[in-house]
C-alpha positions in Angstrom: 17.4 -15.1 -5.3 16.2 -11.9 -6.3 16.1 -9.0 -3.5 13.0 -8.4 -1.6 13.7 -4.9 -1.2 15.3 -2.8 -3.9 16.6 0.7 -3.2 15.5 3.2 -5.5 19.0 3.6 -6.9 18.4 0.4 -8.7 15.4 1.9 -10.5 17.5 4.7 -12.2 19.0 1.6 -14.1 15.8 0.8 -15.6 15.7 4.0 -17.7 18.0 2.1 -20.2 15.1 -0.1 -21.1 12.3 0.8 -23.7 9.4 1.3 -21.6 7.9 4.6 -22.0 5.3 6.7 -19.9 2.0 6.3 -21.7 -1.1 8.9 -22.2 -4.6 7.5 -21.0 -7.9 8.7 -22.1 -10.1 10.9 -20.1 -12.8 9.4 -18.4 -16.1 9.0 -19.2 -15.5 7.8 -22.9 -14.4 4.9 -24.5 -14.4 3.7 -28.2 -15.6 0.5 -29.7 -12.2 -0.5 -30.7 -11.2 -0.2 -27.0 -13.9 -2.4 -26.1 -13.3 -5.1 -28.5 -9.5 -5.2 -27.9 -10.1 -5.7 -24.2 -11.7 -9.0 -24.8 -8.9 -11.1 -23.4 -5.8 -10.3 -21.3 -2.9 -10.1 -23.8 -0.4 -11.2 -21.0 -2.4 -13.8 -19.2 -5.2 -15.6 -21.0 -6.3 -17.3 -18.0 -6.8 -14.2 -16.0 -10.4 -13.5 -14.7 -9.8 -9.7 -14.9 -7.2 -7.3 -15.4 -6.3 -3.6 -15.2 -6.0 -1.9 -18.6 -4.2 1.1 -16.6 -3.9 2.3 -13.3 -2.7 5.7 -12.4 -2.1 7.7 -9.6 -0.4 11.0 -8.6 0.4 13.0 -5.5 0.9 16.7 -5.3 1.4 19.3 -2.6 -0.9 22.4 -2.9 -0.8 25.5 -0.9 -4.5 26.2 -0.9 -5.0 29.1 1.5 -2.5 32.0 1.5 -4.3 35.0 3.0 -2.7 36.0 6.2 -4.1 38.5 8.6 -2.5 40.5 11.2 -5.4 39.6 13.7 -5.0 35.8 13.0 -8.6 35.5 11.5 -6.9 34.2 8.1 -7.1 30.8 7.0 -3.4 29.8 6.1 -3.4 26.1 6.8 -0.1 25.4 4.8 0.6 22.6 2.5 -2.0 20.0 1.9 -1.4 16.7 -0.4 -3.8 15.8 -3.3 -4.0 12.3 -4.3 -5.7 11.4 -7.5 -6.6 8.1 -8.8 -7.7 6.9 -12.2 -8.2 3.3 -13.6 -9.8 0.9 -15.8 -10.5 -2.6 -14.8 -11.8 -5.2 -17.5 -13.8 -8.0 -16.0 -13.4 -11.1 -18.0 -15.1 -13.6 -15.7 -18.2 -12.9 -13.3 -16.3 -14.4 -10.5 -14.0 -11.3 -10.5 -17.0 -8.7 -10.5 -16.3 -7.9 -6.8 -13.1 -6.3 -7.7 -15.2 -3.5 -9.3 -16.1 -2.3 -5.7 -13.6 0.0 -4.0 -13.1 0.4 -0.3 -11.1 3.5 0.9 -10.0 4.6 4.5 -9.9 8.4 5.5 -8.1 9.4 8.4 -8.9 12.5 11.0 -7.0 13.6 14.1 -8.2 16.7 15.7 -8.1 19.5 12.8 -6.2 17.4 10.4 -8.5 15.3 8.0 -8.7 13.6 4.8 -11.4 14.3 2.3 -12.7 12.4 -0.7 -13.8 14.4 -3.7 -14.5 14.3 -7.5 -15.7 10.9 -7.4 -16.4 9.7 -11.2 -17.2 6.2 -12.0 -18.5 4.5 -15.3 -19.3 0.9 -16.3 -19.1 0.3 -19.9 -20.8 -2.8 -21.3 -21.8 -3.9 -24.9 -25.4 -4.4 -25.5 -26.7 -5.2 -29.2 -23.3 -4.3 -30.6 -23.5 -0.8 -28.9 -21.5 0.7 -25.9 -23.9 1.3 -22.9 -22.3 3.4 -20.3 -23.7 3.4 -16.8 -22.6 6.3 -14.5 -21.9 6.0 -10.8 -24.4 7.6 -8.7 -22.2 9.3 -5.9 -25.3 9.3 -3.6 -24.8 5.3 -3.3 -21.4 6.1 -1.9 -21.3 4.6 1.7 -19.6 6.6 4.5 -19.1 4.3 7.6 -17.4 5.9 10.6 -15.2 3.1 12.1 -13.8 5.0 15.0 -13.0 8.7 16.2 -10.0 8.5 13.7 -11.0 6.9 10.6 -13.8 6.5 8.1 -14.5 3.6 5.7 -15.9 4.7 2.3 -17.3 2.0 0.2 -18.2 2.5 -3.5 -20.0 -0.1 -5.3 -20.1 0.3 -9.3 -23.5 -0.2 -11.0 -23.9 -2.9 -13.7 -21.0 -4.9 -13.7 -21.0 -8.0 -15.4 -18.9 -10.5 -17.5 -17.4 -8.2 -20.3 -17.7 -4.7 -18.4 -15.0 -2.1 -18.4 -15.1 -0.3 -15.2 -13.5 3.0 -14.8 -13.2 4.9 -11.5 -11.6 8.4 -10.6 -11.4 10.2 -7.4 -9.3 12.6 -5.2 -8.2 12.7 -1.6 -7.1 16.0 0.0 -5.0 15.3 3.0 -3.5 17.2 5.9 -1.4 14.2 7.0 2.0 15.3 5.4 3.6 12.2 7.3 1.5 9.8 5.1 2.3 10.5 1.6 0.3 7.9 -0.3 2.0 4.4 -1.1 1.4 2.8 -4.4 0.8 -0.7 -5.4 2.0 -1.5 -9.0 1.1 -5.2 -8.6 -2.1 -6.8 -7.9 -4.0 -10.1 -7.6 -4.8 -9.7 -11.4 -2.5 -8.7 -14.3 -1.8 -4.7 -14.8 -0.9 -3.6 -18.4 0.3 -0.3 -17.3 0.8 1.2 -13.7 2.0 4.7 -13.1 2.5 6.8 -10.0 3.6 10.5 -10.1 4.8 12.2 -7.1 5.6 16.1 -7.4 7.5 17.2 -3.9 8.5 20.8 -3.1 12.0 21.3 -2.2 11.0 22.0 1.4 10.2 18.4 1.9 12.6 15.5 2.2 11.1 11.9 1.8 12.8 8.7 1.6 11.2 6.4 -1.0 11.3 2.6 -0.5 10.6 0.2 -3.4 9.4 -3.4 -2.5 8.8 -6.3 -4.9 10.1 -8.3 -7.8 8.7 -6.2 -10.8 11.0 -3.9 -12.6 9.8 -0.4 -12.0 11.1 2.5 -14.4 11.6 6.1 -13.4 11.7 9.4 -14.8 12.5 12.6 -12.8 12.1 16.4 -13.8 12.2 19.6 -12.1 9.7 22.2 -12.2 9.6 25.8 -11.0 6.7 26.7 -8.8 5.6 29.8 -6.9 3.1 30.7 -4.0 1.5 34.0 -3.9 0.8 35.2 -0.4 -1.4 38.0 0.8 -0.9 39.7 4.0 -3.5 42.1 5.5 -2.7 44.6 8.3 -5.8 45.6 10.1 -6.1 49.2 10.2 -7.1 51.0 13.4 -9.5 53.9 13.6 -12.6 55.0 11.4 -12.6 55.2 7.6 -9.2 53.6 7.4 -8.7 51.0 5.0 -6.6 47.8 5.8 -3.3 47.5 4.6 -2.6 45.0 2.1 0.3 43.7 0.3 1.4 40.3 -1.7 4.7 38.3 -1.7 5.5 35.6 -4.4 7.6 32.7 -2.7 9.4 30.8 -5.7 10.6 27.3 -5.1 11.3 24.1 -7.0 9.3 21.1 -7.4 10.8 17.7 -8.2 8.6 15.4 -9.9 9.2 11.6 -9.9 7.2 9.3 -12.2 7.5 5.7 -11.6 5.9 3.4 -13.9 5.9 -0.4 -15.0 4.2 -2.4 -17.9 2.7 -5.8 -18.1 2.7 -6.6 -14.6 2.0 -10.4 -13.9 -0.7 -11.2 -11.2 0.6 -11.9 -7.7 0.0 -15.5 -7.3 -0.6 -16.5 -3.8 -0.4 -19.8 -2.3 0.1 -21.6 0.9 2.8 -20.7 3.5 2.8 -17.0 3.0 2.0 -14.6 5.8 0.9 -11.6 3.9 1.0 -10.9 0.0 1.7 -7.1 1.2 5.4 -8.0 2.0 6.2 -9.1 -1.5 3.8 -7.1 -3.8 5.6 -4.6 -6.0 4.9 -1.1 -4.4 6.5 2.1 -3.3 6.1 3.9 0.0 7.5 7.0 1.4 8.9 8.3 4.6 9.1 11.9 5.7 12.6 12.5 6.7 12.6 16.3 7.4 11.6 19.7 6.3 13.5 22.9 5.4 11.4 26.0 5.0 12.7 29.4 4.1 14.3 31.3 7.1 14.1 28.1 9.2 16.4 25.4 10.0 16.3 21.8 9.0 13.7 19.8 11.0 14.2 16.2 11.2 11.2 13.9 11.5 13.3 10.7 11.7 11.5 8.7 14.3 13.0 6.2 16.5 11.2 3.3 18.5 12.1 5.0 21.7 10.0 8.3 20.4 7.2 5.8 19.3 7.0 4.3 22.8 7.0 7.9 24.6 4.0 8.9 22.2 2.0 5.6 23.0 2.8 6.3 26.9 1.4 9.6 26.3 -1.6 8.7 24.5 -5.0 9.2 25.9 -6.1 5.8 24.2 -3.0 4.0 25.4 -0.7 4.7 28.3 -3.0 7.0 30.0 -5.9 4.5 29.6 -3.5 1.9 31.0 -3.1 4.0 34.2 -6.6 4.3 34.9 -6.9 0.8 36.4 -8.1 1.1 39.9 -11.4 -0.5 39.0 -9.3 -3.8 39.0 -7.6 -3.3 42.4 -10.1 -5.9 44.0 -9.4 -8.8 41.4 -5.8 -8.0 41.4 -5.5 -8.3 45.3 -7.1 -11.6 44.8 -5.0 -13.0 42.3 -1.9 -11.7 44.2 -2.7 -13.6 47.1 -3.9 -16.6 45.0 -0.4 -18.4 45.0 3.3 -17.9 45.8 4.1 -19.0 42.5 4.8 -16.2 40.0 3.6 -18.4 37.1 0.4 -19.4 38.7 -0.3 -15.7 39.6 0.1 -15.1 35.8 -2.1 -17.8 34.7 -4.8 -16.7 37.0 -4.7 -13.1 35.7 -4.8 -14.4 32.3 -7.5 -17.1 32.7 -9.7 -14.2 34.5 -9.4 -11.9 31.6 -10.1 -14.7 28.9 -13.1 -15.7 30.8 -14.4 -12.0 31.5 -13.7 -10.6 28.2 -14.7 -11.4 24.6 -12.9 -9.9 21.8 -14.9 -8.1 19.2 -12.6 -9.0 16.2 -11.0 -5.6 15.9 -7.3 -5.1 15.8 -6.1 -1.9 17.4 -3.3 -0.5 19.3 -5.6 2.1 20.8 -8.6 1.7 23.1 -12.0 2.8 21.7 -13.6 3.1 25.2 -11.9 3.5 28.5 -10.9 0.1 30.2 -13.6 0.2 32.8 -16.3 0.4 30.3 -14.9 -2.3 28.4 -14.6 -4.3 31.6 -18.2 -3.8 32.4 -19.4 -4.5 28.9 -17.3 -7.7 28.7 -16.2 -7.0 25.0 -13.4 -4.9 23.6 -11.0 -4.7 20.8 -7.5 -6.1 21.1 -6.1 -3.2 22.9 -9.0 -3.0 25.3 -8.6 -6.7 26.1 -4.7 -7.0 26.4 -4.4 -3.6 28.2 -6.9 -4.8 30.6 -4.5 -7.8 31.0 -1.5 -5.5 31.5 -3.3 -3.4 34.0 -4.3 -6.5 36.1 -0.9 -7.8 36.1 0.5 -4.6 37.0 -1.9 -4.1 39.7 -1.2 -7.8 41.2 2.8 -6.5 41.6 4.2 -8.0 38.5 6.4 -6.5 35.9 4.0 -6.5 32.9 4.3 -4.6 30.0 2.3 -4.0 26.7 3.9 -5.1 23.4 2.9 -3.6 20.1 3.2 -5.2 16.8 2.0 -5.8 13.4 0.0 -8.8 12.7 0.7 -11.1 9.7 -2.0 -9.8 7.4 -0.8 -6.2 8.3 2.6 -7.0 6.8 6.0 -7.3 8.4 7.0 -4.6 10.9 9.7 -2.2 9.4 12.3 -2.5 12.2 14.6 0.0 10.4 11.8 2.5 9.7 10.2 2.9 13.1 6.4 4.2 12.5 3.4 4.2 14.6 1.2 3.8 11.5 2.6 0.3 10.9 1.5 -1.0 14.3 -2.2 -2.4 14.6 -2.0 -4.8 17.7 -1.0 -5.1 21.3 -0.3 -8.1 23.5 0.8 -8.5 27.2 4.3 -9.6 28.5 5.4 -10.3 32.3 9.1 -10.6 33.0 10.4 -12.1 36.3 14.0 -12.6 37.0 14.5 -15.6 34.6 11.8 -15.6 32.0 9.4 -13.6 29.8 5.8 -14.6 29.2 3.8 -13.5 26.3 -0.1 -13.7 26.5 -2.9 -12.7 24.1 -6.4 -12.8 26.2 -8.3 -12.4 22.7 -7.8 -16.3 22.2 -9.7 -17.8 24.9 -7.9 -21.3 23.8 -4.4 -20.2 24.1 -2.0 -20.5 27.0 0.9 -18.6 28.2 3.5 -18.1 25.2 1.1 -19.5 22.7 0.3 -16.5 20.8 -2.4 -16.6 18.1 -1.0 -17.3 14.6 -1.9 -13.9 13.5 0.7 -12.5 16.0 3.9 -14.7 15.0 5.2 -12.1 12.8 8.8 -11.2 13.3 9.5 -8.7 16.2 7.3 -6.6 18.5 8.3 -3.7 20.8 7.8 -3.6 24.5 6.5 -0.1 25.5 7.7 1.0 28.9 9.9 3.8 29.9 12.6 1.8 31.4 12.2 -1.8 29.7 11.6 -0.4 26.1 13.0 -2.5 23.3 12.4 -5.1 20.5 11.2 -8.6 21.7 11.0 -11.9 19.4 7.5 -13.1 18.3 9.1 -16.4 17.2 6.8 -19.3 18.2 7.6 -21.1 21.4 5.2 -23.9 20.4 4.9 -26.0 17.3 2.2 -27.7 15.4 2.2 -31.5 16.1 -0.3 -33.9 15.4 -0.1 -37.8 15.3 -2.4 -40.7 14.6 -2.4 -44.2 16.2 -4.6 -46.7 14.6 -5.2 -50.5 15.4 -7.3 -52.0 12.7 -8.8 -55.4 11.4 -9.8 -55.8 7.8 -12.5 -58.1 7.1 -12.8 -60.2 3.6 -15.0 -57.5 2.1 -12.5 -54.6 2.5 -13.9 -53.0 5.7 -11.7 -51.8 8.5 -12.7 -52.0 12.1 -10.7 -50.8 15.1 -9.5 -48.0 17.2 -8.0 -44.6 16.3 -6.3 -42.2 18.6 -5.7 -38.5 17.3 -3.5 -36.5 19.4 -2.8 -32.7 18.6 -0.4 -30.9 20.6 0.6 -27.0 20.5 -1.2 -25.0 17.6 -2.6 -28.3 16.6 -4.5 -28.7 19.9 -5.7 -25.1 19.8 -7.3 -25.6 16.4 -8.7 -28.9 17.4 -10.5 -27.2 20.4 -11.6 -24.2 18.2 -13.2 -27.1 15.7 -14.9 -28.8 18.6 -16.2 -25.5 20.0 -17.4 -24.2 16.8 -19.5 -27.6 16.2 -21.0 -26.7 19.6 -21.4 -30.4 20.8 -20.0 -33.8 20.6 -22.5 -34.9 18.0 -21.9 -32.3 15.6 -18.1 -32.8 16.2 -18.4 -36.4 15.1 -20.4 -35.4 12.1 -17.9 -32.9 11.0 -15.0 -35.6 11.5 -17.2 -38.1 9.4 -17.4 -35.4 6.6 -13.9 -34.8 6.4 -13.0 -38.4 6.3 -15.5 -40.1 3.7 -16.3 -43.5 4.4 -15.5 -43.4 8.2 -18.1 -44.1 10.9 -17.2 -43.3 14.4 -19.0 -45.6 16.9 -17.4 -44.5 20.0 -15.5 -41.4 20.9 -13.5 -40.2 24.2 -12.0 -36.7 24.3 -9.3 -36.0 26.9 -8.0 -32.5 27.9 -10.7 -30.4 26.1 -10.7 -27.7 28.7 -7.1 -28.0 29.6 -5.2 -25.7 27.1 -1.8 -26.6 28.6 -2.3 -30.3 27.6 -2.3 -32.4 24.5 -6.1 -32.7 23.0 -6.5 -36.4 22.7 -9.5 -38.0 20.9 -9.8 -41.6 21.1 -12.5 -43.5 18.7 -13.7 -46.7 17.8 -14.5 -46.5 14.0 -15.3 -48.4 10.9 -13.8 -47.6 7.5 -15.1 -48.5 4.2 -14.3 -47.7 0.4 -10.6 -47.7 0.8 -9.9 -51.0 -1.1 -9.8 -52.0 -4.7 -10.5 -55.7 -5.8 -8.8 -57.1 -8.8 -9.4 -60.7 -9.3 -8.1 -62.6 -6.2 -6.2 -59.2 -4.9 -7.0 -56.6 -2.7 -5.0 -53.3 -3.0 -5.3 -50.3 -0.4 -3.3 -47.3 0.7 -2.2 -48.4 4.2 -3.0 -44.9 5.6 -6.6 -45.2 4.4 -8.7 -42.1 4.7 -5.7 -40.5 6.6 -3.2 -40.3 3.8 -1.9 -36.8 2.5 -4.2 -35.1 0.3 -4.0 -32.2 -2.3 -0.4 -30.7 -2.8 -0.3 -27.2 -0.9 2.4 -25.9 -3.6 1.2 -25.5 -7.2 3.2 -22.9 -8.9 5.7 -23.9 -11.3 8.3 -21.1 -9.7 7.8 -18.9 -6.6 9.5 -15.6 -6.7 8.7 -15.1 -3.0 9.8 -16.9 0.2 8.1 -19.7 1.9 7.0 -18.8 5.3 5.8 -21.2 8.2 4.2 -19.9 11.1 5.5 -22.6 13.4 7.5 -25.9 13.3 5.3 -28.8 12.1 5.0 -32.4 12.6 2.5 -35.0 11.2 3.0 -38.5 12.3 1.0 -41.6 12.0 1.6 -45.2 13.2 -1.1 -47.9 12.1 -1.3 -51.5 12.8 -3.5 -53.5 10.2 -4.4 -57.0 10.6 -5.3 -58.6 7.2 -8.2 -61.3 6.8 -7.4 -65.0 6.9 -6.9 -66.5 3.5 -4.8 -63.6 2.3 -1.0 -62.8 2.3 0.9 -59.5 1.6 2.3 -60.1 -2.0 3.8 -56.5 -2.1 4.4 -53.3 0.0 5.6 -49.7 -0.7 9.4 -49.4 -0.6 10.5 -47.5 2.4 11.9 -44.0 1.8 13.7 -41.5 4.0 14.2 -38.0 2.4 15.7 -34.7 3.8 16.6 -31.4 2.9 20.3 -30.5 2.8 20.1 -28.7 6.5 17.6 -31.5 7.7 15.1 -28.9 8.3 12.4 -30.8 6.3 12.4 -34.7 6.7 9.9 -37.3 5.4 10.2 -41.0 6.8 7.9 -43.8 5.5 8.3 -47.5 6.3 6.0 -50.6 6.3 6.9 -53.9 8.2 5.0 -57.0 7.7 4.8 -59.8 10.4 2.7 -62.6 9.5 -0.7 -61.1 8.9 0.0 -57.7 10.5 1.2 -54.8 8.6 2.7 -51.9 10.6 2.9 -48.5 8.8 4.8 -45.6 9.9 4.8 -41.9 8.4 6.5 -38.9 9.7 6.8 -35.7 8.1 8.7 -32.7 9.7 9.2 -28.9 9.0 11.6 -27.3 11.7 12.8 -24.1 9.7 10.2 -21.2 9.6 11.6 -19.4 6.4 13.0 -20.7 3.1 14.0 -18.6 0.3 12.7 -18.9 -3.3 15.7 -21.0 -4.4 14.4 -23.5 -1.8 11.1 -23.8 -3.4 11.3 -26.9 -5.5 13.0 -28.9 -2.9 10.1 -28.1 -0.5 7.7 -28.8 -3.2 9.4 -32.1 -3.8 9.1 -33.1 -0.2 5.5 -32.8 -0.2 5.3 -34.8 -3.3 7.4 -37.5 -2.0 4.8 -37.6 0.9 1.7 -37.6 -1.3 3.1 -40.0 -3.9 4.1 -42.6 -1.0 1.0 -42.4 0.8 -0.9 -43.1 -2.4 1.2 -46.3 -3.0 -0.7 -49.4 -2.6 -0.3 -52.6 -0.5 -1.3 -55.7 -2.4 -2.9 -58.8 -0.9 -3.5 -62.0 -2.5 -5.9 -64.7 -1.9 -4.3 -68.2 -1.1 -5.5 -71.4 -0.1 -3.2 -71.7 2.7 -1.1 -69.3 5.1 2.0 -68.1 3.3 4.5 -65.9 4.9 5.6 -62.8 3.3 
């Protein structure tokens, strides 16, 4: 297996290869020769779009160097300037949305990020001529997300099939902790990607390379200098200020990372977040050493992250302002003598009172009292509310911060506040820990939403601080029990019971609630399984999220038999056999990730019509991976005119390496192929045993 994380040292070996840093054209101009040569992606003829090139650079600039004795100067120190330039070829209109760009700018007090020098062009061939349409920067949308961030949306004009889209911009940032990361790999091919970082000797950044694509490196060192102007304000009349200058010389290390002919990242099922495996480089500020100053370390520990959060106005301090919950807390505290009942009552109260607005955050946007009164809030407001209520009820409750699946795996060895985007609630008694997320009204205690099942989280508390597992405590289990009678025209009548447990039950309840009523739920099931007519349905445990969701139906099935002469052929799992294969890649370079253990089982009894006997049935099969973490069992038994079918597919392990891919793919293939095999019935003039 190739490594997921490569040390930067490994990249130095790449210098021996033939790849070279490429020069890219200036923006605003493109030749007819270039437009013609870009007509098809040279490394992937099936690509809907591809980057001709994508270049970025980050440099440190000391912009304001006037220092006054009366402190009226504007010496702000170093700032980072990130420059971006790319050309994207659109080969199919389905990819035209890729030309639109969305950026996030941050601010915190006096520290800000500013977008500038935006230039954009869309090139099209019309009547044999190149037509260039320039981006009107007045159409750029700035959308304030919250007090700390603004979303910038850039929609490129006249994008169509065949367009070449060029974009340039700069971001000036005061956030030296967040040196811009760079993605070499995208969802479409990239012919050339380059990232140049020029770092003054005063800063020590630790780079980390992720992914599988070979990245080359060149390192140079440049002399640099800063000229400072010092002004001593004079006292008295007709006396000029004293002014002198000083030049500070230093060295700058310039690292250029580049890659060529980068294949598209082909995402498929059982992948938590492409971000975890895309080829990219990120940087962590480890420390600084300025002239006449000692070395200052910025290496962060998780305990430091905890302290910052506990002291944060929108986290720890917000959590402590919970007097408004005292009435509810006292009622819950005295509602039972059983700790788990008290926890459950608090959990249900917040789930019923609060509605999640869909925003992931570790920080509140309004105070908890306002959120409680409005009945809506982001993930921090909802779950910090739950923590506050549990604490007020006398329980050992803590917030747990984490990174959701889509946000990427939390880098445990590189503590960082910026990697966190979600918070849940935890209670600990003498024996057990209980995890809860009140943003999900259909969850139960210890059943976190799938987005939260992502490695480890961190308990935020002065005493109890530490990492905690986010591995699932429930699986996704579904089973079918069917009892059918087949008539001479190939129509099946009978009963079907669907039982969904764990996460399967949560999703089935979501499906039912999304359909709004019983009739729409029946209609959606009939659309999912063509040929099925539901004549009667009874649902058990719809509101009880701690129990299995059970759906018992009387159904009729038509269209699942083939007649050939005096024979009838059908797949015995009928409409409920395995469908499309979820794994389609020839090879997979990244791991296979399951959020929870899975089991899909079916037991059917089918009575065949009189005048027919079973001529042949599929052979039984049992396959298993070497460690028995994936198993598939399938068997058919015939007793007189009764066919009994059993199918059971299980996945017990959550993480498989790329070397396991073919084995997992084969297991699904076995199930799909076996489910598709036919039972053959033959007409006879007399009853004949099988």
